[in-house]
LOFI-955822 format. One record per residue: residue number from 0; residue in three letters; x negated, y, z negated of N, C-alpha, C, O in turn. Coordinates in pm, 1 decimal, always signed. Each point is the difference from the previous one (the first is absolute). Layout:
N
   num   residu        nc1        nc2        nc3       cac1       cac2       cac3        cc1        cc2        cc3        oc1        oc2        oc3
   NUM      ALA          X          Y          Z          X          Y          Z          X          Y          Z          X          Y          Z
...
END
This chain:
178
   num   residu        nc1        nc2        nc3       cac1       cac2       cac3        cc1        cc2        cc3        oc1        oc2        oc3
     0      MET    -5427.3    +6046.8    -8136.2     +118.2      +80.3      -19.4     +117.5      -86.8      -45.6      +10.1     -117.4      +35.4
     1      ILE      +76.5     +177.3     -113.3     +120.6      -66.9      -48.9     +114.2      +27.8      +97.5      +15.4     +112.1      +48.4
     2      LEU      +64.4     -214.8      -20.0     +113.5      +17.8      +90.4     +110.4      +82.9      -65.3      +28.4      -15.1     -118.8
     3      SER      +32.8     +102.3     +197.6     +114.7      +79.3      -44.4     +126.9      -83.9      +10.4       -1.9     -110.5      +54.0
     4      ASP     +112.4     +164.1     -106.4     +127.9      -69.7       +8.7      +38.9      -27.2     +145.5      +43.5     -110.3      +33.1
     5      LYS      -59.3     +210.7      +53.5      +34.9      -18.6     +142.2      -87.3     -107.6      +63.7      +47.6      -81.1      +79.5
     6      ARG     -175.1      +81.2     -115.2      -91.0      -98.0      +58.6      +29.7     -140.6      -51.4       -9.9      -96.9      +75.3
     7      ILE      +46.1      +85.2     -202.9      +38.4     -132.0      -53.3     +119.7      -53.3      +77.3       +2.8     -117.6      +36.3
     8      LEU      +96.4     +203.0      -10.5     +117.7      -41.5      +78.1      -38.3      -40.6     +141.9      +52.9      -98.0      +52.5
     9      GLU     -144.2     +172.1      +10.0      -47.0      -35.3     +134.8      -65.9     -137.2       -0.1      +22.1      -80.3      +90.6
    10      GLU     -104.0      +53.5     -193.9      -69.8     -129.1       -7.7      +98.5     -113.3      -28.1      -19.2     -111.6      +48.3
    11      ILE     +123.8     +138.6     -125.2     +104.8     -100.3      -22.3      +70.2      -29.9     +132.4      +26.2     -116.1      +31.6
    12      GLU       +4.0     +219.7      +45.2      +62.6      -18.2     +132.6      -87.4      -85.3      +91.3      +51.1      -83.3      +74.9
    13      LYS     -182.9     +103.6      -80.8      -95.4      -76.1      +82.2      -21.5     -142.1      -52.0      -48.2      -86.7      +72.9
    14      GLY      +84.0      +63.4     -199.1      -20.1     -132.3      -59.0     -136.3      -18.2      -63.5      -34.1     -111.3      -39.8
    15      THR      -45.7     +218.1      +28.9     -131.9      -12.0      -63.9      +10.1       +7.4     -151.5      -91.3      -43.5      -70.2
    16      ILE     +201.2      +98.0      +18.8      +32.9       -3.0     -142.9     +139.1      -61.2      -11.2      +93.2      +41.5      +68.8
    17      ILE      -80.7     -141.3     -156.9     +129.2      -62.9      -26.5      +25.6      +10.1     -149.7      -86.4      -34.8      -80.5
    18      ILE     +203.6      +81.7      +43.3      +43.0       +7.2     -139.4     +140.9      -57.6       -5.3      +91.9      +53.0      +62.4
    19      GLU      -75.4     -163.0     -138.0     +130.7      -65.6      -10.8      +36.8      -18.9     -146.5      -76.8      -63.9      -71.9
    20      PRO     +186.9     +114.3      +24.3      +91.8      +84.3      +75.2      -53.8     +142.6      +10.4      -69.3      +47.6      -89.9
    21      PHE     +101.2      +19.0     +198.6      -36.3     +140.6      +18.1     +121.0      +85.5      -34.4     +109.8      -23.1      +50.4
    22      ARG     -130.7     +121.9     -136.4     +106.3      +94.1      -36.6      -51.9     +140.8      +24.4      -97.2      +40.9      -63.5
    23      PRO     +159.1      +33.9     +153.3      -48.1     +134.7      +35.1      -18.5      +91.8     -120.5      -89.9      +84.1       +0.0
    24      GLU     +173.2      -98.8     -102.0      -10.8      +87.4     -116.9     -126.3      -25.9      -82.8      -33.4      +79.2      -88.1
    25      CYS      -36.0     -188.3     +115.6     -123.8      -31.9      -71.0     -123.7      +57.9      +68.8     -111.1       -8.9      -52.4
    26      LEU     +131.2      +67.3     +168.8     -111.7      +59.3      +73.8      -28.3     +139.0      -55.3      +86.9      +87.2       +0.5
    27      GLY     -208.7      -67.7      -47.7      -42.7     +129.6      -50.9      -73.9      +76.8     +108.0       -4.9      -43.5     +115.1
    28      THR      -51.9     +156.0     -150.9      -72.2      +84.5      +93.8     -115.6      -74.2      +66.7      -24.9      +17.0     +119.4
    29      ASN      -45.0      -98.8     -196.7     -112.4      -77.0      +54.2      -15.2     -133.7      -72.6     -111.6      -48.2      -19.7
    30      SER     +224.9      -11.7      -20.0       -3.0     -127.7      -70.1     +136.1      -67.7      +11.2      +97.6      +58.4      +47.0
    31      TYR      -94.9     -182.6      -91.6     +125.8      -74.3       -5.2      +11.0      -62.0     -138.5      -91.7      -69.3      -44.1
    32      ASP     +203.2      +93.4      -25.3      +20.8      -54.2     -134.4      +35.0     -148.1       +4.9      +84.7      -42.7      +78.5
    33      VAL     -151.6      -35.0     -163.8      +30.8     -142.5      -13.8      +55.4      -24.5     -139.4      -18.2      +81.4      -90.4
    34      HIS      +85.7     -193.8      +74.1      +77.1      -28.6     -120.0      -42.9     -131.8      -63.4      -49.4      -90.2      +67.7
    35      LEU      +69.3      +81.1     -197.8      -36.7     -119.8      -74.2      +95.9     -113.6      +33.2     +121.7      +14.7      -10.9
    36      GLY     -177.9     -127.9      +51.5      +80.4     -119.0      +25.4      +51.9      -59.1     -130.7      -29.5      +51.0     -108.1
    37      LYS     +106.8     -158.5     +118.8      +65.2      -54.4     -119.8      -86.7      -95.5      -80.6      +40.8      -43.3     -107.8
    38      TYR     -159.8       +9.4     +157.3      -85.2      -95.1      -70.9     -123.3      +66.2      -60.3      -62.0      +87.1      +61.0
    39      LEU      +28.2     -130.2     -181.4     -126.0      +31.8      -64.9      -68.4     -131.9      -32.3      +61.5     -106.5       +5.1
    40      ALA     -189.1     +115.4      -38.1      -73.4     -118.2      -43.8     -105.0      +43.0     -101.0      -47.3     +113.6       +1.6
    41      THR      +12.1     -206.0      -89.1     -111.6      +19.5      -92.0      -86.7     -125.3       +7.2      +46.3     -108.2      +36.2
    42      TYR     -173.2     +126.2      -71.5      -90.3     -114.9       -2.8      +32.9      -88.2     -119.8      +34.7      +49.6     -107.1
    43      LYS      -46.0     -181.0     +126.3      +29.6      -95.0     -107.6     -103.6       +9.6     -112.3      +34.0      -12.5     -117.7
    44      ASP     -160.6      +34.9     +154.8     -106.6       +7.5      -99.4      -35.1     +144.9      -29.9       +4.1      +85.3      +88.7
    45      ARG      -38.2      -58.0     -212.8      -36.7     +135.9      -41.4     -141.2      +34.9      +48.6      -27.9     +115.8      +31.1
    46      ILE      -61.0     -215.7      -24.4     -135.2      +21.9      +51.0       -4.9      -52.8     +142.7      +27.0     -117.6      +24.5
    47      LEU      -61.6     +205.1      +69.2       -6.7      -37.3     +141.1     -144.1      -32.0      +37.6      -94.0      +52.5      -59.7
    48      ASP      +77.8     -139.0     +159.0     -132.0      -43.1      +45.8       -7.7      +26.4     +150.0      +79.5      -55.0      +76.2
    49      ALA     -173.5     +137.9      -32.9      -12.1      +37.5     +141.3      -31.6     -119.4      +89.7      +27.0       +6.1     +120.0
    50      LYS      -83.0     -113.9     -173.5      -31.8     -117.6      +81.1     +110.8     -105.3       -2.3       -8.7     -100.9      +70.0
    51      ALA     +110.6     +123.8     -148.6     +108.1      -98.8      -14.7     +127.4      +50.7      +66.4      +18.9     +120.2      +18.5
    52      HIS      +67.7     -214.2      +16.9     +132.1      +37.0      +51.1      +89.7      +27.6     -120.3      +55.0      -91.9      -60.6
    53      ASN      -41.4     +219.2      +27.3      +82.4      +41.5     -112.7     +146.2       -1.0      +44.7      +36.8      +67.9      +95.9
    54      THR      +44.9     -144.3     -165.2     +139.0      -14.8      +43.5      +89.4     +103.4      -67.8      -30.9      +51.9     -107.3
    55      ILE     +142.5      -24.2     +173.6      +94.4      +99.7      -49.2     +137.8      -62.7      -18.8      +31.6     -105.4      +55.3
    56      GLU      +48.7     +174.3     -135.4     +139.8      -38.0      -19.3      +85.8     +112.8      +53.8      -12.4     +114.3      -43.9
    57      HIS      +99.9     -145.9     +139.4      +91.8      +98.2      +57.4     +126.8       +8.3      -84.5      +43.4      -98.6      -59.5
    58      PHE      +14.1     +216.2      +55.6     +131.7      +15.9      -61.7      +71.3     +115.0      +68.9      -62.3      +88.8      +58.1
    59      GLU     +193.3      -93.0      -66.1      +82.3     +101.6      +64.7      +30.1     +112.5      -99.1      +28.0      -24.7     -117.3
    60      ILE      -34.4     +147.8     +166.3      +32.2     +114.8      -83.4     +151.3       -0.9      -24.3      +77.1       -1.1      +96.0
    61      PRO      -33.0       +1.6     -223.0     +144.3       +0.7      -27.6      +66.2     +128.7      +51.1      -67.0     +101.0      +21.5
    62      LYS     +196.9     -106.3       -3.0      +76.4     +116.4      +47.7      -17.7     +121.2      -91.4       -2.6     +113.7      +47.1
    63      ASP       -9.7     -138.3     -178.9      -16.6     +111.1      -94.0     -146.4      +39.6      -19.2      -33.1      +73.9      -92.7
    64      GLY      -54.5     -123.5     +180.9     -139.2      +40.5       -0.4      -89.1      -90.4      -83.9      +46.1      -94.2      -64.5
    65      TYR     -174.0     +125.6      +67.5     -100.0      -77.3      -72.9      -99.5      +98.8      -59.4      -44.2      +92.5      +68.1
    66      VAL       +8.7     -112.1     -195.1      -92.8      +90.7      -66.8     -143.2      -51.3      +16.9      -35.7     -106.9      -49.5
    67      LEU      -45.1     +185.8     +120.7     -142.7      -29.6      +13.0      -69.6      +35.8     -130.2      +37.3      +96.6      -66.6
    68      GLN     -138.9     -174.9      +30.3      -76.5      +24.8     -122.0     -145.7      +31.6      +35.5      -57.4      -63.1      +88.7
    69      PRO       -2.0     +160.2     -157.6     -142.8      +28.5      +22.1      -84.9     -123.1      -33.5      +38.3      -81.6      -83.8
    70      GLY     -152.0      +69.2     +148.9      -89.7     -111.9      -27.9      +32.9     -125.7      +77.2      -65.5     -102.5      -18.7
    71      THR     +165.4     +107.8     +104.7      +36.9     -115.1      +82.9       -4.5      +42.5     +145.8      +49.4     +106.7      +36.5
    72      LEU     -108.7     -190.9      +45.7       -0.5      +23.4     +144.2     +121.7      -70.3      +58.9      +18.1     -120.6      -16.9
    73      TYR      +63.9     +197.1      +85.4     +117.4      -53.8      +68.1      -25.9       +5.9     +149.8      -53.3      +98.7      +50.7
    74      LEU      +90.5     -202.7      +18.7       -4.2       +2.8     +145.8     +142.4      +21.3      +47.9      +90.8      -75.0      -35.8
    75      GLY      -72.5     +177.3     +116.7     +129.8      +29.1      +58.8       -9.7      -12.8     +150.5     -104.9      -36.0      +53.4
    76      VAL     +212.8      +65.1      +14.0       +2.8       -9.1     +145.7      +93.3     +107.0      +53.5      +98.9      +35.5      -64.1
    77      THR     -130.8      +15.3     +181.4      +89.4      +97.6      +62.8     +119.5      -71.3      +60.9       -9.9     -114.6      +44.0
    78      MET     +123.0     +183.9      -42.0     +117.9      -51.1      +71.1      -29.3       -2.4     +149.8      +47.7      -87.1      +72.8
    79      GLU     -126.9     +184.2      -28.5      -24.2      +18.6     +142.4     -109.7      -93.2      +51.9     -106.2      -14.7      -60.6
    80      TYR     +135.1      -46.3     +172.6      -98.0      -74.2      +78.9      -55.5      +99.4     +101.2      +76.3      +72.8      +63.5
    81      THR     -208.1      -69.2      -47.9      -59.1      +93.7      +95.0      -99.0      -69.7      +92.7      -60.3     -101.6      -34.4
    82      GLU      +46.2     +159.3     +151.6     -105.4      -39.4      +93.1      -65.9     +127.5      +49.5      +67.0      +99.8      +27.0
    83      THR     -198.6     -104.4      -15.4      -76.4     +115.0      +47.6     -101.3      -51.8     +100.5      -94.0      -70.6      -36.6
    84      HIS     +113.1     +105.8     +164.2      -80.8      -57.9     +106.5     -105.9      +92.5      +58.8      -84.6      -45.2      +77.3
    85      VAL      +87.4     +173.9     -112.3      -96.2      +94.7      +57.6      -60.7      +91.0     -106.9     -106.5      +57.8      +21.8
    86      HIS     +172.0      -44.7     -135.4      -40.6      +95.0     -103.7      -42.6      -71.8     -127.4      +27.8     -118.5      -18.2
    87      VAL      -96.0     +192.2      -69.9      -36.5      -52.4     -131.3     +105.5      +47.5      -99.7      +14.0     +120.3      -22.2
    88      PRO      +60.2     -213.1      -38.1     +100.8      +39.7      -98.5      -61.6      +12.1     -139.8      -83.7      -81.3      -39.2
    89      PHE     +125.2     +181.2      -33.3      -38.0      +16.9     -139.9     +128.2       +5.8      -82.3      +96.4      +66.0      +38.7
    90      LEU      -95.6     -134.9     -151.7     +112.7       +4.0      -92.0      -42.6      +75.3     -124.3      -96.3      -37.8      -66.6
    91      GLU     +167.1     +142.6      +36.2      -26.6      +80.4     -118.9     +125.8       +5.5      -84.8     +110.9      -19.3      +49.9
    92      GLY     -128.7      +45.7     -177.6     +114.8      +16.4      -88.8      +68.4     +132.8      +26.5      -63.0      +95.2      +46.0
    93      LYS     +188.9      -89.4      -74.5      +73.0     +126.7       +7.6      -31.7      +80.1     -126.7      -30.0      -58.1     -104.3
    94      SER      +36.6     +189.8     +113.3      -27.4      +82.3     -117.6      +99.9      -30.0     -111.5      -35.7       +3.0     -117.8
    95      SER     +160.0      -31.7     +154.2     +101.7      -32.9     -101.3      -35.3     -129.1      -73.2      +27.5      -12.7     -119.3
    96      THR      -87.1      -81.9     +188.3      -44.5     -125.7      -60.4     -115.5      +27.2      -95.4       -1.1      -47.5     -113.6
    97      GLY      -95.7     +124.6     +161.3     -115.4      +34.3      -82.6      +38.5      +76.3     -125.0      -60.9      -18.3     -105.4
    98      ARG     +160.7     +103.1     +116.0      +44.4      +79.3     -115.2      +73.9      -83.3     -103.8      +26.5      +46.5     -110.8
    99      LEU       +6.3     -168.8     +147.2      +53.4      -95.8      -97.9     -112.3      -84.9      -59.1      +25.2      -87.3      -83.1
   100      GLY     -149.6     +112.8     +125.9     -114.2      -75.3      -50.5      -20.3     -133.4      +68.2      -65.7      -88.5      -54.8
   101      ILE     +121.6      +72.9     +174.7       -9.8     -126.0      +73.6     -104.2      +12.8     +109.8       +6.7      +90.8      +82.9
   102      ASP     -104.1     -183.1      -82.7      -95.0      -13.6     +110.4      +46.5     -117.8      +84.7      +34.5     -105.3      -53.6
   103      ILE      -33.5     +122.6     +186.0      +49.9     -109.0      +85.2     -110.0      -81.6      +65.7      +27.0     -105.5      +57.4
   104      HIS     -151.2     +153.2      -65.2     -109.1      -83.9      +47.7     -128.1      +30.6      -75.2      -32.4     +115.0      -29.6
   105      ALA      -39.0     -222.2       +0.0     -126.0      +13.7      -71.7     -108.4      +49.3      +95.5      -72.4      +94.2      -32.0
   106      THR      +60.8     -156.9     +148.3     -100.1      +40.8      +98.9      +46.9      -21.2     +142.6      -63.2      +50.7      +92.8
   107      ALA     +170.6     -123.1      -72.2      +34.8      -46.9     +133.7     +104.7      +87.3      +68.1     +109.2      -47.6      +30.9
   108      GLY     -140.4     +173.1       -7.4      +95.4      +88.7      +64.8       -9.8       +4.0     +150.4      +90.9      +49.6      +66.4
   109      LYS     -200.8     -101.4      -10.3      -20.4       +5.4     +145.0      +36.8     -133.0      +62.9      -37.4     -106.5      -49.1
   110      GLY     +110.9     +114.7     +158.1      +27.7     -118.9      +79.7      -94.1       -1.7     +118.7      -73.9      +95.7      +22.9
   111      ASP      +76.5     -202.0      +50.8      -81.1      -11.6     +121.2      +89.0      +11.9     +122.0     +118.8      -31.9       -5.1
   112      VAL     -177.0      +77.9     +114.7      +72.1       -0.6     +126.4      +34.9     -146.0      +29.6      -87.0      -87.1       -1.6
   113      GLY     +213.5      +61.8      +28.3      +46.2     -136.4      +21.9      +62.7      -62.6     -122.9      +43.2     -115.1       +5.8
   114      PHE      -36.6     +187.6     -118.0      +66.3      -54.3     -119.1     +150.0       -6.2      +27.1      +61.3      +99.6      +38.4
   115      CYS       -3.2     -217.1      -58.8     +142.4      -22.5      +27.6      +60.6      -76.5     -117.1       -4.3     -123.0       -4.1
   116      ASN      +61.0     +197.4      -91.2      +55.8      -66.6     -117.7      +63.1     +103.5      -91.8       -1.4     +119.7      +28.6
   117      THR      +56.6     -167.7     -139.3      +35.7      +88.3     -109.9     -130.3      +34.3      -71.7     -102.9      -63.0      +24.3
   118      TRP     +107.4     +162.0     -111.8     -118.9      +41.1      -74.1       +9.0      -50.9     -143.2      +98.4      +26.1      -69.2
   119      THR     -201.3      -99.0      +24.2       -7.0      -37.5     -140.5      -55.2     +119.1      -77.3      -99.1      +60.7      +40.5
   120      LEU     +163.1      -28.1     -151.0      -38.1     +112.7      -84.5      -66.7      -51.4     -126.4      +45.3      -98.4      -58.4
   121      GLU     -151.8     +163.5      +15.8      -65.9      -33.6     -126.9      +44.2     +105.8     -100.3      -61.7     +106.0      -10.1
   122      ILE     +167.6     -134.3      -63.4      +67.8      +99.9      -82.2      -49.2       -4.0     -144.5       -9.9     -106.1      -61.7
   123      SER      -20.6     +225.1       +9.9      -30.3      +15.5     -142.3      +67.5     +128.0      -47.3      +43.3      +81.8      +81.1
   124      CYS      -34.5      -65.0     -213.1      +68.3     +118.4      -52.6      -71.3      +53.6     -123.7      -68.7      -73.4      -71.0
   125      ALA      +86.8     +202.7      +47.1      -62.8      +67.1     -113.0      +77.8      -19.6     -129.7      -58.1       +0.8     -108.6
   126      GLN     +188.6      -18.3     +120.1      +86.4      -23.9     -115.2     +118.0      -82.4      +49.0      +21.1       -9.5     +120.9
   127      PRO      +56.6      -50.4     -210.6     +113.8      -79.9      +46.5      +92.2      +84.2      +88.8      +30.6     +115.2      -30.6
   128      VAL      +12.1     -175.7     +140.4      +87.1      +70.4      +95.0      +91.1     -101.6      +67.9      -44.2     -107.9      +39.5
   129      ARG     +171.1     +143.3      -26.4      +97.6      -88.6      +65.2       -0.5      +28.1     +149.5      +10.1     +114.6      +43.7
   130      ILE      -22.0     -221.5      +33.3       +1.3      +11.5     +145.8     +117.2      -80.0      +55.6      +58.9      -83.2      -69.0
   131      TYR      -26.3     +110.2     +195.5     +115.8      -62.3      +63.8      -34.2      -43.2     +141.9      -74.8      +68.2      +70.1
   132      ALA     +128.9     -179.9      -28.8      -11.9      -41.4     +139.6      +65.7     +106.7      +86.6     +107.6      +49.9      -33.1
   133      GLY     -170.9      -15.6     +141.4      +55.2      +98.3      +92.5      -42.8     +142.8      -27.8      +28.5      +89.3      +79.8
   134      MET      -96.6      -65.6     -192.1      -42.4     +136.6      -29.8     -114.4      +40.5      +92.6      -80.9      -84.9      +37.5
   135      PRO      +72.0     +213.3       +0.6     -115.4      +44.8      +77.5     -126.0      -24.9      -82.5       -5.2      +34.7     -118.0
   136      ILE      -95.9      -94.5     +179.9     -120.0      -38.4      -74.9     -127.2      +57.2      +60.9      -98.6      +20.8      -70.7
   137      GLY      +99.8       +4.8     +201.4     -121.3      +49.3      +65.3      +30.5      +61.1     +133.9     +115.4       +9.9      +41.8
   138      GLN     -221.5      +30.9      +24.7      +16.1      +56.8     +133.5     -113.8      -47.1      +89.5     -115.9       -5.5      -40.9
   139      LEU     +152.1      -27.9     +162.9      -98.6      -40.3     +100.1      -41.1     +121.6      +81.5      +83.7      +79.1      +43.4
   140      ILE     -212.5      -66.1      -23.7      -52.4     +100.4      +92.0      -84.8      -73.5     +103.0      -57.6     -105.0      -28.7
   141      TYR      +50.7     +160.7     +147.2      -68.7      -66.7     +110.4     -110.0      +89.4      +54.9      +20.8     +118.7      +25.4
   142      PHE     -139.2     -178.3       -7.4     -116.3      +71.2      +52.6      -33.5      -50.3     +139.9      +17.7     -117.9      +30.5
   143      LEU      -65.7     +207.0      +53.0      -49.9      -36.9     +132.8     -130.2      -77.3      -15.4      -74.7      +22.1      -95.3
   144      VAL      +47.8     -111.4     +187.7     -123.1      -77.9       +1.2      -88.4      +52.5     +112.9      +47.2      +21.5     +111.6
   145      GLU     -172.6       -1.6     -140.5      -96.9      +42.7     +101.5      -68.6     -124.4      +54.1      -60.9      -74.8      -76.4
   146      GLY      +69.6      +51.7     +205.8      -64.3     -115.5      +61.8      +93.7     -118.4      +13.5     +110.1       -1.5      -55.0
   147      SER     -156.5      -97.3     +129.4      +81.9     -119.4      +21.5      -23.7     -101.4     -111.7     -102.4       +3.3      -68.4
   148      ILE     +198.3      -92.3      +51.7       -5.9     -101.1     -105.3      -23.0     -135.2      +66.1      +70.9      -37.0      +93.6
   149      SER     -170.0      -36.1     -142.4      -28.8     -130.0      +60.9      +87.4     -111.1      -57.4      +35.8      -92.6      +72.7
   150      THR       -0.7      +99.2     -200.3      +82.4     -104.4      -60.7     +105.5      +63.4      -90.0      -32.6      +60.4     -102.2
   151      MET     +157.2      -74.2     +140.4     +111.2      +49.2      -80.6      +18.5      -92.4     -121.1      -28.5     -119.5       +7.4
   152      TYR      +76.1     +175.7     -118.1      +15.5      -78.1     -122.7      +87.6     -123.4      +22.3      -31.7     -108.1      -49.6
   153      ASN     +140.1     +123.3     +123.0      +92.9     -112.2      +18.6      -53.5     -108.5      +93.5      +65.2     -102.6      +18.8
   154      THR     -183.3     +124.1      +40.0      -60.6     -103.5      +84.8     -127.5      -57.5      -61.1      -61.3      -89.7      +58.1
   155      LYS      +20.6     +140.6     -175.2     -119.7      -50.9      -67.4      +28.1     -138.0      -57.2      +99.1      -20.2      -70.0
   156      GLY     -185.5      -72.9      +99.8      +17.4     -134.7      -52.8      -15.4       -7.7     -150.8      +59.6      -86.7      -63.8
   157      ASN     -138.7     +176.0       +6.0      -25.5       -5.3     -143.5      +79.1     +105.0      -78.9      -30.3      +24.9     -116.7
   158      ALA     +131.0      +36.6     +179.1      +82.7      +98.6      -70.7      +78.4      -71.3     -109.5      +68.8      -98.7      +26.1
   159      LYS      -79.4     +149.0     -148.4      +57.3      -69.4     -115.4     +146.3      +34.6      -27.4      +67.3      -71.3      -74.4
   160      TYR      -17.8     +179.3     +133.5     +135.1      +45.9      -34.1      +88.7      +13.0     +123.4      +75.3      +96.5      +13.2
   161      ASN      -84.5     -193.3      +76.2      +75.6       +1.6     +125.0     +135.6      -68.3       -8.5      +83.9      +20.7      +87.6
   162      ASN      -60.0     -101.2     -189.9     +126.2      -73.9       -8.0     +112.9      +93.3      -42.5       -5.8      +61.5     -106.5
   163      LYS     +108.1      -51.7     +190.5     +113.4      +88.7      -26.5      +67.7      -40.2     -130.5      +26.5     -117.7      -24.3
   164      THR       +1.2     +218.5      -59.6      +57.2      -28.2     -130.5      +93.2     +111.2      -45.8      -12.3     +114.8      +42.9
   165      THR     +104.8     -150.1     -129.9      +85.3      +99.5      -65.8      -32.4       +5.5     -149.0      +65.7      +71.4      -75.8
   166      LYS     -167.3     -147.3      +34.2      -41.8       -3.5     -140.2     -144.1      +47.6      -10.9      -75.1       -7.9      +97.2
   167      PRO      +35.3      +57.6     -214.9     -139.7      +41.6      -18.6      -95.2     -117.5      +18.9      +35.2     -115.0      -26.4
   168      VAL     -155.0     +145.5      +72.1     -102.6     -101.8      +25.5     -118.0      +23.6      -94.4      -48.2     +112.4      -13.8
   169      GLU       +2.5     -219.4      -50.4     -112.5       +8.1      -92.3     -131.4      +24.6      +74.5       -5.9      -10.6     +122.5
   170      SER      -96.5      +42.7     -196.3     -132.6      +21.3      +58.3      -50.2     -128.5      +66.4      +14.3     -109.7      -54.0
   171      MET      -72.1     +126.2     +169.8      -61.7     -112.0      +71.0     -152.9      +12.0       -1.9      -68.2      -56.2      +85.6
   172      MET      +15.5     +129.3     -183.1     -144.7      +17.2      -14.5      -71.6     -135.4       -0.9     -111.4      -11.4      +51.2
   173      TRP     +173.9      -89.7     -108.2      -60.4     -132.2      -11.6      -33.2      -62.3     +135.7      -79.7      -93.5       +7.2
   174      LYS     +139.7     +144.3      +99.7      -29.1      -51.9     +133.8     -130.6      +55.8      +57.0      -51.2      -51.7      +99.3
   175      ASN       -2.9     +156.7     -161.4     -126.5      +58.2      +45.9     -116.3      -87.6      -46.1       +9.4      -70.1     -100.7
   176      LYS     -117.8      +75.3     +175.5     -122.3      -71.4      -36.8      -92.1      +97.9      -69.8      -43.6      +98.2      +60.0
   177      PHE      +13.4     -124.4     -187.1      -95.6      +83.4      -74.7      -58.6      -78.2     -115.0      -82.4      +52.6      -74.8
END
């Protein structure tokens, strides 16, 4: 089941969900709106290698916005830092974002119980579109978990995205053994 607005507030009061900064006007009926942070990144190389550490270049979105181009993968980040200690968080795009032809994640919309960080976004677009730091970019929804959890994400020794950041993080696929 998805948590309602009242239930999200109850979980925030209990400390099982943390959203910083929290703004009441961003709470929807069963979601919380998150916003695009001020940093984007692109990969330095045009051809990526799943076994290699592909490096990225960070840049700040100018005050007058930045035009995304089709055919380029941009890594963005949410302004909001979140922690989820009992529920499974999902990040989805807002309909207004989608109607501009912007996808905010390629495949990574689900977080793990124990995820404590900003969210890196895998942004692509259907046509050129100007974006701005601080614009609504997605919405978090929270699902109940059935059963107990033996290892929370923030306590896993091999968790690849545990380091707190305000900038987008590149793929850590290269750390996997395959």
